[in-house]
C-alpha positions in Angstrom: 18.6 -11.1 -13.1 18.8 -9.9 -17.1 16.1 -12.2 -17.7 13.7 -10.9 -15.3 11.0 -8.6 -16.9 12.0 -6.2 -14.0 14.4 -4.9 -11.3 14.4 -7.5 -8.5 16.0 -4.2 -6.5 13.4 -1.6 -7.4 10.4 -4.4 -6.4 12.1 -4.6 -2.9 13.2 -1.4 -2.5 9.1 -0.5 -3.4 8.3 -2.8 -0.8 10.4 -1.3 1.6 9.0 1.5 1.2 5.7 0.8 0.7 5.8 -0.9 4.7 7.3 2.3 6.0 5.1 4.8 4.9 2.3 2.3 6.0 3.6 2.5 9.2 4.2 6.3 9.7 1.2 6.4 7.6 -0.9 4.4 10.5 1.4 6.0 13.6 0.0 8.7 15.7 1.7 11.1 14.3 -0.6 10.9 11.1 -3.7 8.7 10.9 -3.5 6.0 13.6 -5.3 7.0 16.4 -8.5 8.4 13.7 -8.1 5.0 12.1 -8.1 3.1 15.7 -11.3 4.9 16.5 -13.0 4.2 13.1 -12.1 0.3 13.2 -13.1 0.4 17.0 -9.9 -1.1 18.7 -8.9 0.0 21.9 -5.2 0.1 23.0 -5.1 -3.1 24.6 -6.6 -5.1 21.9 -4.1 -3.2 19.6 -1.3 -4.4 21.9 -2.9 -8.6 22.0 -2.1 -8.6 18.8 0.6 -10.6 17.3 2.9 -8.2 15.7 5.5 -10.3 14.6 3.0 -12.0 12.3 0.6 -8.8 11.7 3.7 -6.9 10.9 5.5 -9.7 8.9 2.6 -10.5 6.9 2.0 -6.8 5.9 5.6 -7.0 4.6 5.1 -10.0 2.3 1.6 -8.6 0.7 3.9 -5.2 0.3 6.1 -7.4 -1.5 3.7 -9.5 -3.7 2.1 -5.9 -4.5 5.0 -4.5 -5.7 6.5 -7.6 -7.9 3.1 -7.9 -9.3 2.9 -4.3 -10.3 6.2 -4.7 -11.6 5.0 -6.9 -13.9 2.1 -5.6 -14.7 4.2 -2.3 -15.9 7.0 -4.4 -17.5 10.2 -3.9 -18.2 11.4 -0.2 -18.5 8.4 2.1 -17.8 8.4 5.8 -18.2 7.8 7.7 -14.9 4.5 8.8 -16.3 3.2 5.2 -16.8 4.6 4.3 -13.7 3.6 7.6 -11.7 0.4 7.4 -13.3 -0.5 3.3 -13.3 0.4 3.3 -9.4 -2.1 6.3 -8.8 -5.0 4.5 -11.2 -4.4 1.2 -9.4 -4.3 2.6 -5.6 -7.5 5.2 -6.8 -9.4 3.3 -9.1 -8.5 -0.5 -8.2 -8.0 -0.6 -4.8 -9.9 2.2 -3.1 -13.0 2.1 -5.3 -13.2 -1.3 -4.5 -12.4 -0.7 -0.4 -15.2 1.5 -0.9 -17.6 -1.1 -2.1 -16.7 -2.9 1.0 -16.9 -0.2 3.1 -20.5 0.8 1.8 -22.0 -2.6 2.8 -20.0 -3.1 6.0 -21.7 1.1 7.0 -18.0 2.0 7.7 -17.7 5.3 7.8 -16.0 7.7 5.3 -13.2 9.0 7.1 -12.1 4.9 7.4 -12.3 5.0 3.7 -10.1 8.4 3.1 -7.6 7.2 5.5 -6.9 3.1 3.5 -8.0 4.7 0.5 -5.5 7.4 0.7 -2.6 5.0 2.2 -2.9 2.5 -0.9 -3.5 5.8 -3.4 0.2 6.4 -1.8 1.5 3.3 -1.8 1.2 2.3 -5.8 2.1 5.6 -6.6 5.2 5.7 -4.7 6.0 1.8 -5.9 4.9 2.8 -9.7 7.8 5.7 -9.0 10.2 3.4 -7.9 9.7 1.0 -10.2 9.9 3.6 -13.0 12.6 5.3 -11.5 15.2 2.5 -11.1 14.6 0.0 -13.6 
């Protein structure tokens, strides 16, 4: 593990926390019902999804994001770099990219704020974990 330019355990924890954050963010307790309305999915449509596949691939995506962000940050990033770069990546790269797509797809501002907000918090959290535990 000493040859890796990042802490694999911090990457794994970041992915797990990003996945858990998504579960909370898109739950009925936070933004789940509003998200569901904005994307136009009924309860029945959601229930018909292959949840094992959806959650499994979502975790793989979170793991890839955390791993590549660890590579981007490099070894031993400061907390200011980790949190600042995480916030910037979430807001300025991911959310702004969603924003462009949502404009052309005629998606609502509410959906943009829900999805863009999640990814801004997600990358800020990943950056914090990677910088605190290197």
